[in-house]
N, CA, C and O atoms as CSV, one atom per row, in Angstrom:
chain,resi,resn,atom,element,x,y,z
A,1,MET,N,N,-39.183,-5.761,-15.584
A,1,MET,CA,C,-39.902,-4.538,-15.863
A,1,MET,C,C,-39.830,-4.086,-17.306
A,1,MET,O,O,-40.666,-3.294,-17.742
A,2,ASP,N,N,-38.879,-4.557,-18.039
A,2,ASP,CA,C,-38.685,-4.078,-19.390
A,2,ASP,C,C,-39.317,-5.016,-20.426
A,2,ASP,O,O,-38.649,-5.491,-21.345
A,3,ALA,N,N,-40.597,-5.263,-20.257
A,3,ALA,CA,C,-41.307,-6.156,-21.142
A,3,ALA,C,C,-41.684,-5.440,-22.435
A,3,ALA,O,O,-41.791,-4.214,-22.448
A,4,PRO,N,N,-41.890,-6.189,-23.527
A,4,PRO,CA,C,-42.332,-5.612,-24.749
A,4,PRO,C,C,-43.667,-4.869,-24.528
A,4,PRO,O,O,-44.533,-5.327,-23.782
A,5,GLY,N,N,-43.806,-3.699,-25.205
A,5,GLY,CA,C,-45.020,-2.931,-25.026
A,5,GLY,C,C,-45.008,-2.018,-23.806
A,5,GLY,O,O,-45.983,-1.324,-23.522
A,6,SER,N,N,-43.905,-2.032,-23.104
A,6,SER,CA,C,-43.820,-1.167,-21.923
A,6,SER,C,C,-42.959,0.040,-22.262
A,6,SER,O,O,-42.089,-0.011,-23.132
A,7,LEU,N,N,-43.225,1.113,-21.555
A,7,LEU,CA,C,-42.506,2.354,-21.720
A,7,LEU,C,C,-41.789,2.698,-20.409
A,7,LEU,O,O,-42.336,2.504,-19.324
A,8,GLN,N,N,-40.587,3.199,-20.521
A,8,GLN,CA,C,-39.778,3.450,-19.333
A,8,GLN,C,C,-39.117,4.852,-19.448
A,8,GLN,O,O,-38.735,5.285,-20.535
A,9,TYR,N,N,-39.000,5.531,-18.306
A,9,TYR,CA,C,-38.266,6.770,-18.214
A,9,TYR,C,C,-37.725,6.932,-16.800
A,9,TYR,O,O,-38.199,6.293,-15.860
A,10,THR,N,N,-36.735,7.787,-16.667
A,10,THR,CA,C,-36.056,7.954,-15.384
A,10,THR,C,C,-36.138,9.479,-14.986
A,10,THR,O,O,-36.067,10.377,-15.825
A,11,LYS,N,N,-36.284,9.681,-13.706
A,11,LYS,CA,C,-36.264,11.042,-13.188
A,11,LYS,C,C,-35.356,11.091,-11.951
A,11,LYS,O,O,-35.291,10.143,-11.169
A,12,GLN,N,N,-34.658,12.226,-11.797
A,12,GLN,CA,C,-33.873,12.455,-10.614
A,12,GLN,C,C,-34.599,13.475,-9.780
A,12,GLN,O,O,-34.886,14.574,-10.255
A,13,TYR,N,N,-34.906,13.128,-8.522
A,13,TYR,CA,C,-35.556,14.014,-7.579
A,13,TYR,C,C,-34.424,14.539,-6.663
A,13,TYR,O,O,-34.167,13.960,-5.607
A,14,LYS,N,N,-33.787,15.577,-7.048
A,14,LYS,CA,C,-32.642,16.061,-6.303
A,14,LYS,C,C,-33.038,16.570,-4.888
A,14,LYS,O,O,-32.242,16.486,-3.953
A,15,SER,N,N,-34.268,17.092,-4.747
A,15,SER,CA,C,-34.722,17.595,-3.460
A,15,SER,C,C,-34.705,16.536,-2.375
A,15,SER,O,O,-34.531,16.854,-1.198
A,16,ILE,N,N,-34.889,15.237,-2.771
A,16,ILE,CA,C,-34.889,14.172,-1.763
A,16,ILE,C,C,-33.760,13.181,-2.095
A,16,ILE,O,O,-33.665,12.123,-1.473
A,17,SER,N,N,-32.907,13.520,-3.069
A,17,SER,CA,C,-31.781,12.675,-3.434
A,17,SER,C,C,-32.117,11.237,-3.808
A,17,SER,O,O,-31.474,10.299,-3.335
A,18,PHE,N,N,-33.111,11.071,-4.646
A,18,PHE,CA,C,-33.529,9.794,-5.166
A,18,PHE,C,C,-33.530,9.819,-6.694
A,18,PHE,O,O,-33.930,10.812,-7.302
A,19,MET,N,N,-33.090,8.745,-7.300
A,19,MET,CA,C,-33.249,8.498,-8.757
A,19,MET,C,C,-34.330,7.461,-8.914
A,19,MET,O,O,-34.296,6.437,-8.231
A,20,VAL,N,N,-35.304,7.691,-9.799
A,20,VAL,CA,C,-36.409,6.774,-9.944
A,20,VAL,C,C,-36.614,6.477,-11.422
A,20,VAL,O,O,-36.703,7.384,-12.250
A,21,SER,N,N,-36.688,5.182,-11.736
A,21,SER,CA,C,-36.972,4.686,-13.061
A,21,SER,C,C,-38.446,4.213,-13.064
A,21,SER,O,O,-38.815,3.335,-12.283
A,22,PHE,N,N,-39.274,4.793,-13.936
A,22,PHE,CA,C,-40.666,4.426,-14.021
A,22,PHE,C,C,-40.879,3.555,-15.219
A,22,PHE,O,O,-40.124,3.638,-16.187
A,23,ASN,N,N,-41.921,2.694,-15.178
A,23,ASN,CA,C,-42.271,1.798,-16.262
A,23,ASN,C,C,-43.745,1.522,-16.224
A,23,ASN,O,O,-44.315,1.279,-15.160
A,24,TYR,N,N,-44.382,1.558,-17.412
A,24,TYR,CA,C,-45.813,1.267,-17.487
A,24,TYR,C,C,-46.090,0.637,-18.860
A,24,TYR,O,O,-45.336,0.813,-19.817
A,25,GLU,N,N,-47.219,-0.115,-18.914
A,25,GLU,CA,C,-47.650,-0.712,-20.151
A,25,GLU,C,C,-48.261,0.402,-21.027
A,25,GLU,O,O,-49.062,1.206,-20.550
A,26,ALA,N,N,-47.866,0.435,-22.324
A,26,ALA,CA,C,-48.360,1.425,-23.220
A,26,ALA,C,C,-49.872,1.455,-23.410
A,26,ALA,O,O,-50.466,2.502,-23.667
A,27,HIS,N,N,-50.472,0.283,-23.277
A,27,HIS,CA,C,-51.932,0.193,-23.488
A,27,HIS,C,C,-52.743,0.204,-22.174
A,27,HIS,O,O,-53.973,0.150,-22.181
A,28,ASP,N,N,-52.007,0.277,-21.049
A,28,ASP,CA,C,-52.697,0.238,-19.724
A,28,ASP,C,C,-51.926,1.012,-18.696
A,28,ASP,O,O,-50.886,0.549,-18.228
A,29,CYS,N,N,-52.391,2.145,-18.341
A,29,CYS,CA,C,-51.665,3.033,-17.381
A,29,CYS,C,C,-52.199,2.805,-15.953
A,29,CYS,O,O,-51.921,3.616,-15.070
A,30,SER,N,N,-52.925,1.769,-15.717
A,30,SER,CA,C,-53.527,1.586,-14.385
A,30,SER,C,C,-52.488,1.213,-13.308
A,30,SER,O,O,-52.760,1.338,-12.114
A,31,ASN,N,N,-51.331,0.769,-13.723
A,31,ASN,CA,C,-50.244,0.435,-12.783
A,31,ASN,C,C,-48.972,1.161,-13.253
A,31,ASN,O,O,-48.558,1.055,-14.408
A,32,LEU,N,N,-48.384,1.888,-12.327
A,32,LEU,CA,C,-47.062,2.518,-12.625
A,32,LEU,C,C,-46.023,1.836,-11.755
A,32,LEU,O,O,-46.042,1.946,-10.529
A,33,PHE,N,N,-45.105,1.118,-12.423
A,33,PHE,CA,C,-44.058,0.434,-11.701
A,33,PHE,C,C,-42.834,1.349,-11.565
A,33,PHE,O,O,-42.629,2.267,-12.360
A,34,PHE,N,N,-42.058,1.080,-10.568
A,34,PHE,CA,C,-40.876,1.946,-10.348
A,34,PHE,C,C,-39.762,1.156,-9.688
A,34,PHE,O,O,-39.986,0.143,-9.026
A,35,ARG,N,N,-38.540,1.664,-9.899
A,35,ARG,CA,C,-37.357,1.233,-9.209
A,35,ARG,C,C,-36.680,2.520,-8.757
A,35,ARG,O,O,-36.625,3.488,-9.514
A,36,ALA,N,N,-36.170,2.539,-7.540
A,36,ALA,CA,C,-35.557,3.790,-7.022
A,36,ALA,C,C,-34.307,3.477,-6.188
A,36,ALA,O,O,-34.140,2.387,-5.640
A,37,LYS,N,N,-33.461,4.471,-6.128
A,37,LYS,CA,C,-32.290,4.369,-5.282
A,37,LYS,C,C,-31.885,5.743,-4.798
A,37,LYS,O,O,-32.032,6.745,-5.497
A,38,PRO,N,N,-31.349,5.761,-3.531
A,38,PRO,CA,C,-30.764,7.032,-3.047
A,38,PRO,C,C,-29.629,7.391,-3.915
A,38,PRO,O,O,-28.916,6.508,-4.392
A,39,MET,N,N,-29.417,8.686,-4.150
A,39,MET,CA,C,-28.357,9.101,-5.036
A,39,MET,C,C,-26.994,9.226,-4.312
A,39,MET,O,O,-25.975,9.360,-4.989
A,40,GLU,N,N,-26.939,9.188,-3.007
A,40,GLU,CA,C,-25.672,9.205,-2.330
A,40,GLU,C,C,-25.101,7.800,-2.299
A,40,GLU,O,O,-25.848,6.821,-2.314
A,41,PRO,N,N,-23.812,7.700,-2.256
A,41,PRO,CA,C,-23.217,6.362,-2.283
A,41,PRO,C,C,-23.529,5.553,-1.017
A,41,PRO,O,O,-23.597,6.102,0.082
A,42,GLY,N,N,-23.712,4.272,-1.189
A,42,GLY,CA,C,-23.936,3.416,-0.037
A,42,GLY,C,C,-22.587,2.836,0.429
A,42,GLY,O,O,-21.538,3.260,-0.058
A,43,GLN,N,N,-22.601,1.936,1.304
A,43,GLN,CA,C,-21.412,1.357,1.879
A,43,GLN,C,C,-20.560,0.658,0.810
A,43,GLN,O,O,-19.337,0.591,0.932
A,44,ASP,N,N,-21.215,0.137,-0.239
A,44,ASP,CA,C,-20.506,-0.558,-1.275
A,44,ASP,C,C,-20.119,0.308,-2.439
A,44,ASP,O,O,-19.715,-0.192,-3.488
A,45,GLY,N,N,-20.241,1.610,-2.261
A,45,GLY,CA,C,-19.862,2.533,-3.341
A,45,GLY,C,C,-21.104,3.019,-4.103
A,45,GLY,O,O,-20.979,3.921,-4.931
A,46,GLY,N,N,-22.245,2.482,-3.866
A,46,GLY,CA,C,-23.500,2.927,-4.518
A,46,GLY,C,C,-24.603,1.954,-4.390
A,46,GLY,O,O,-24.366,0.748,-4.315
A,47,TYR,N,N,-25.808,2.438,-4.361
A,47,TYR,CA,C,-26.965,1.559,-4.253
A,47,TYR,C,C,-27.354,1.051,-5.659
A,47,TYR,O,O,-27.143,1.743,-6.655
A,48,PRO,N,N,-27.898,-0.110,-5.718
A,48,PRO,CA,C,-28.415,-0.562,-7.085
A,48,PRO,C,C,-29.713,0.163,-7.376
A,48,PRO,O,O,-30.378,0.640,-6.457
A,49,LEU,N,N,-30.084,0.253,-8.659
A,49,LEU,CA,C,-31.315,0.995,-9.052
A,49,LEU,C,C,-32.534,0.393,-8.465
A,49,LEU,O,O,-33.509,1.105,-8.225
A,50,ASP,N,N,-32.534,-0.921,-8.210
A,50,ASP,CA,C,-33.737,-1.530,-7.630
A,50,ASP,C,C,-33.658,-1.664,-6.118
A,50,ASP,O,O,-34.231,-2.586,-5.538
A,51,PHE,N,N,-32.931,-0.720,-5.471
A,51,PHE,CA,C,-32.847,-0.735,-3.997
A,51,PHE,C,C,-34.251,-0.705,-3.387
A,51,PHE,O,O,-34.515,-1.419,-2.419
A,52,ILE,N,N,-35.144,0.102,-3.934
A,52,ILE,CA,C,-36.516,0.154,-3.574
A,52,ILE,C,C,-37.288,-0.099,-4.883
A,52,ILE,O,O,-36.922,0.499,-5.895
A,53,TYR,N,N,-38.290,-0.914,-4.925
A,53,TYR,CA,C,-39.024,-1.180,-6.154
A,53,TYR,C,C,-40.510,-1.431,-5.785
A,53,TYR,O,O,-40.838,-1.754,-4.643
A,54,GLY,N,N,-41.375,-1.272,-6.776
A,54,GLY,CA,C,-42.758,-1.487,-6.505
A,54,GLY,C,C,-43.700,-0.938,-7.565
A,54,GLY,O,O,-43.324,-0.774,-8.725
A,55,LYS,N,N,-44.909,-0.663,-7.154
A,55,LYS,CA,C,-45.866,-0.138,-8.076
A,55,LYS,C,C,-46.928,0.680,-7.294
A,55,LYS,O,O,-47.087,0.546,-6.081
A,56,ILE,N,N,-47.633,1.523,-8.050
A,56,ILE,CA,C,-48.777,2.234,-7.496
A,56,ILE,C,C,-49.898,1.993,-8.466
A,56,ILE,O,O,-49.692,1.992,-9.680
A,57,ASP,N,N,-51.128,1.780,-7.920
A,57,ASP,CA,C,-52.244,1.456,-8.811
A,57,ASP,C,C,-53.310,2.563,-8.776
A,57,ASP,O,O,-53.112,3.614,-8.167
A,58,ALA,N,N,-54.422,2.306,-9.432
A,58,ALA,CA,C,-55.500,3.319,-9.559
A,58,ALA,C,C,-56.135,3.733,-8.260
A,58,ALA,O,O,-56.772,4.784,-8.186
A,59,ASP,N,N,-55.969,2.920,-7.225
A,59,ASP,CA,C,-56.486,3.242,-5.875
A,59,ASP,C,C,-55.397,3.938,-5.048
A,59,ASP,O,O,-55.558,4.158,-3.848
A,60,PHE,N,N,-54.315,4.271,-5.699
A,60,PHE,CA,C,-53.149,4.910,-5.003
A,60,PHE,C,C,-52.576,4.019,-3.931
A,60,PHE,O,O,-51.983,4.501,-2.966
A,61,GLN,N,N,-52.747,2.724,-4.091
A,61,GLN,CA,C,-52.141,1.766,-3.205
A,61,GLN,C,C,-50.701,1.531,-3.645
A,61,GLN,O,O,-50.452,1.025,-4.740
A,62,LEU,N,N,-49.750,1.905,-2.777
A,62,LEU,CA,C,-48.362,1.785,-3.058
A,62,LEU,C,C,-47.837,0.503,-2.457
A,62,LEU,O,O,-47.965,0.266,-1.256
A,63,GLN,N,N,-47.229,-0.344,-3.321
A,63,GLN,CA,C,-46.635,-1.571,-2.884
A,63,GLN,C,C,-45.118,-1.448,-3.137
A,63,GLN,O,O,-44.684,-1.128,-4.243
A,64,ILE,N,N,-44.338,-1.707,-2.098
A,64,ILE,CA,C,-42.886,-1.603,-2.271
A,64,ILE,C,C,-42.179,-2.827,-1.767
A,64,ILE,O,O,-42.691,-3.588,-0.945
A,65,GLY,N,N,-40.974,-2.993,-2.292
A,65,GLY,CA,C,-40.055,-4.006,-1.796
A,65,GLY,C,C,-38.715,-3.283,-1.622
A,65,GLY,O,O,-38.414,-2.298,-2.296
A,66,ILE,N,N,-37.947,-3.807,-0.707
A,66,ILE,CA,C,-36.641,-3.257,-0.485
A,66,ILE,C,C,-35.622,-4.357,-0.697
A,66,ILE,O,O,-35.696,-5.421,-0.084
A,67,ARG,N,N,-34.665,-4.084,-1.578
A,67,ARG,CA,C,-33.674,-5.129,-1.978
A,67,ARG,C,C,-33.027,-5.809,-0.821
A,67,ARG,O,O,-32.996,-7.038,-0.765
A,68,GLU,N,N,-32.511,-5.054,0.103
A,68,GLU,CA,C,-31.908,-5.654,1.286
A,68,GLU,C,C,-32.990,-5.613,2.374
A,68,GLU,O,O,-33.614,-4.581,2.626
A,69,PHE,N,N,-33.183,-6.757,2.997
A,69,PHE,CA,C,-34.267,-6.830,4.006
A,69,PHE,C,C,-33.949,-5.879,5.158
A,69,PHE,O,O,-34.849,-5.227,5.686
A,70,GLN,N,N,-32.692,-5.794,5.547
A,70,GLN,CA,C,-32.293,-4.908,6.619
A,70,GLN,C,C,-31.548,-3.715,6.068
A,70,GLN,O,O,-30.552,-3.861,5.360
A,71,ILE,N,N,-32.037,-2.534,6.398
A,71,ILE,CA,C,-31.374,-1.291,5.962
A,71,ILE,C,C,-31.206,-0.414,7.239
A,71,ILE,O,O,-31.898,-0.601,8.240
A,72,VAL,N,N,-30.299,0.503,7.156
A,72,VAL,CA,C,-30.163,1.480,8.207
A,72,VAL,C,C,-31.191,2.559,7.934
A,72,VAL,O,O,-31.037,3.324,6.982
A,73,MET,N,N,-32.249,2.643,8.755
A,73,MET,CA,C,-33.284,3.600,8.598
A,73,MET,C,C,-33.077,4.788,9.524
A,73,MET,O,O,-33.380,4.740,10.716
A,74,THR,N,N,-32.555,5.844,8.940
A,74,THR,CA,C,-32.398,7.049,9.703
A,74,THR,C,C,-33.722,7.890,9.611
A,74,THR,O,O,-34.585,7.640,8.770
A,75,LYS,N,N,-33.818,8.829,10.465
A,75,LYS,CA,C,-34.988,9.776,10.410
A,75,LYS,C,C,-35.021,10.436,9.053
A,75,LYS,O,O,-36.068,10.518,8.411
A,76,GLU,N,N,-33.844,10.914,8.612
A,76,GLU,CA,C,-33.756,11.620,7.329
A,76,GLU,C,C,-34.180,10.739,6.166
A,76,GLU,O,O,-34.921,11.181,5.288
A,77,LEU,N,N,-33.696,9.444,6.153
A,77,LEU,CA,C,-34.087,8.555,5.046
A,77,LEU,C,C,-35.587,8.241,5.148
A,77,LEU,O,O,-36.243,8.138,4.112
A,78,HIS,N,N,-36.146,8.088,6.332
A,78,HIS,CA,C,-37.548,7.840,6.480
A,78,HIS,C,C,-38.387,9.016,5.928
A,78,HIS,O,O,-39.405,8.809,5.267
A,79,GLU,N,N,-37.950,10.212,6.206
A,79,GLU,CA,C,-38.675,11.418,5.706
A,79,GLU,C,C,-38.567,11.478,4.169
A,79,GLU,O,O,-39.528,11.828,3.484
A,80,ARG,N,N,-37.407,11.138,3.656
A,80,ARG,CA,C,-37.225,11.195,2.173
A,80,ARG,C,C,-38.038,10.133,1.550
A,80,ARG,O,O,-38.570,10.374,0.466
A,81,MET,N,N,-38.197,8.951,2.131
A,81,MET,CA,C,-39.073,7.884,1.592
A,81,MET,C,C,-40.510,8.341,1.565
A,81,MET,O,O,-41.242,8.042,0.620
A,82,GLY,N,N,-40.930,9.071,2.602
A,82,GLY,CA,C,-42.309,9.610,2.617
A,82,GLY,C,C,-42.509,10.600,1.473
A,82,GLY,O,O,-43.555,10.585,0.824
A,83,LEU,N,N,-41.515,11.467,1.214
A,83,LEU,CA,C,-41.604,12.370,0.105
A,83,LEU,C,C,-41.546,11.606,-1.247
A,83,LEU,O,O,-42.183,12.014,-2.218
A,84,LEU,N,N,-40.797,10.527,-1.292
A,84,LEU,CA,C,-40.737,9.692,-2.500
A,84,LEU,C,C,-42.142,9.137,-2.813
A,84,LEU,O,O,-42.560,9.111,-3.970
A,85,TYR,N,N,-42.857,8.698,-1.776
A,85,TYR,CA,C,-44.268,8.263,-2.024
A,85,TYR,C,C,-45.105,9.366,-2.662
A,85,TYR,O,O,-45.845,9.115,-3.613
A,86,ASP,N,N,-44.989,10.582,-2.144
A,86,ASP,CA,C,-45.786,11.664,-2.703
A,86,ASP,C,C,-45.410,11.902,-4.161
A,86,ASP,O,O,-46.289,12.132,-4.991
A,87,LEU,N,N,-44.125,11.853,-4.483
A,87,LEU,CA,C,-43.663,12.087,-5.842
A,87,LEU,C,C,-44.159,10.981,-6.787
A,87,LEU,O,O,-44.566,11.260,-7.915
A,88,ILE,N,N,-44.122,9.746,-6.325
A,88,ILE,CA,C,-44.580,8.607,-7.164
A,88,ILE,C,C,-46.084,8.716,-7.385
A,88,ILE,O,O,-46.571,8.446,-8.483
A,89,ARG,N,N,-46.808,9.104,-6.368
A,89,ARG,CA,C,-48.255,9.294,-6.487
A,89,ARG,C,C,-48.531,10.418,-7.524
A,89,ARG,O,O,-49.401,10.265,-8.382
A,90,ASN,N,N,-47.808,11.514,-7.442
A,90,ASN,CA,C,-48.012,12.619,-8.386
A,90,ASN,C,C,-47.656,12.203,-9.799
A,90,ASN,O,O,-48.315,12.604,-10.758
A,91,GLU,N,N,-46.594,11.384,-9.927
A,91,GLU,CA,C,-46.213,10.893,-11.244
A,91,GLU,C,C,-47.294,10.054,-11.860
A,91,GLU,O,O,-47.550,10.121,-13.062
A,92,TYR,N,N,-47.936,9.249,-11.012
A,92,TYR,CA,C,-49.053,8.417,-11.487
A,92,TYR,C,C,-50.213,9.277,-12.051
A,92,TYR,O,O,-50.772,8.995,-13.111
A,93,VAL,N,N,-50.536,10.317,-11.299
A,93,VAL,CA,C,-51.626,11.222,-11.726
A,93,VAL,C,C,-51.269,11.890,-13.038
A,93,VAL,O,O,-52.093,11.953,-13.950
A,94,GLU,N,N,-50.022,12.401,-13.142
A,94,GLU,CA,C,-49.576,13.053,-14.359
A,94,GLU,C,C,-49.636,12.088,-15.535
A,94,GLU,O,O,-50.129,12.429,-16.610
A,95,LEU,N,N,-49.135,10.897,-15.318
A,95,LEU,CA,C,-49.163,9.891,-16.440
A,95,LEU,C,C,-50.566,9.638,-16.931
A,95,LEU,O,O,-50.806,9.610,-18.138
A,96,ASN,N,N,-51.508,9.452,-16.007
A,96,ASN,CA,C,-52.864,9.120,-16.421
A,96,ASN,C,C,-53.568,10.354,-17.034
A,96,ASN,O,O,-54.432,10.218,-17.901
A,97,ASN,N,N,-53.189,11.532,-16.576
A,97,ASN,CA,C,-53.816,12.760,-17.179
A,97,ASN,C,C,-53.326,12.874,-18.656
A,97,ASN,O,O,-54.073,13.349,-19.511
A,98,LYS,N,N,-52.139,12.461,-18.936
A,98,LYS,CA,C,-51.623,12.493,-20.362
A,98,LYS,C,C,-52.342,11.498,-21.245
A,98,LYS,O,O,-52.382,11.674,-22.462
A,99,HIS,N,N,-52.910,10.455,-20.661
A,99,HIS,CA,C,-53.542,9.411,-21.476
A,99,HIS,C,C,-55.048,9.444,-21.386
A,99,HIS,O,O,-55.697,8.436,-21.665
A,100,LEU,N,N,-55.611,10.533,-21.017
A,100,LEU,CA,C,-57.066,10.710,-20.956
A,100,LEU,C,C,-57.634,10.965,-22.311
A,100,LEU,O,O,-58.845,11.138,-22.451
C-alpha cells in the first residue's frame, strides 16, 4: 500500500474502537485503500494493523479481507464493523470532495 505517489494517513475512531490507516494515489482518488484494527488487545497482545484491509471505490463498493480467516465474531464486533463501513464510506466522500 505504500507505493510511490501514494498518500497515507491514520485515524482513530474511538467511538467504535478502531484504528484505520488510509492510502490513496495522489493523482487518482477513485479508490481509497485502508487497513484497520480493533484498538483493544487481542489474544496475542494486540491485533496487527492489517487485521482488516481493503478498499472502497467510486460506486461505494467495499471490498475487505480479514487477516485471520477465522475470527471470533461477537455481536458487538459485528456492529462495530458495520459502523466502520459507514466511516470508511464517509472518508471516501470527504477525500473526493477535497479533490474536486
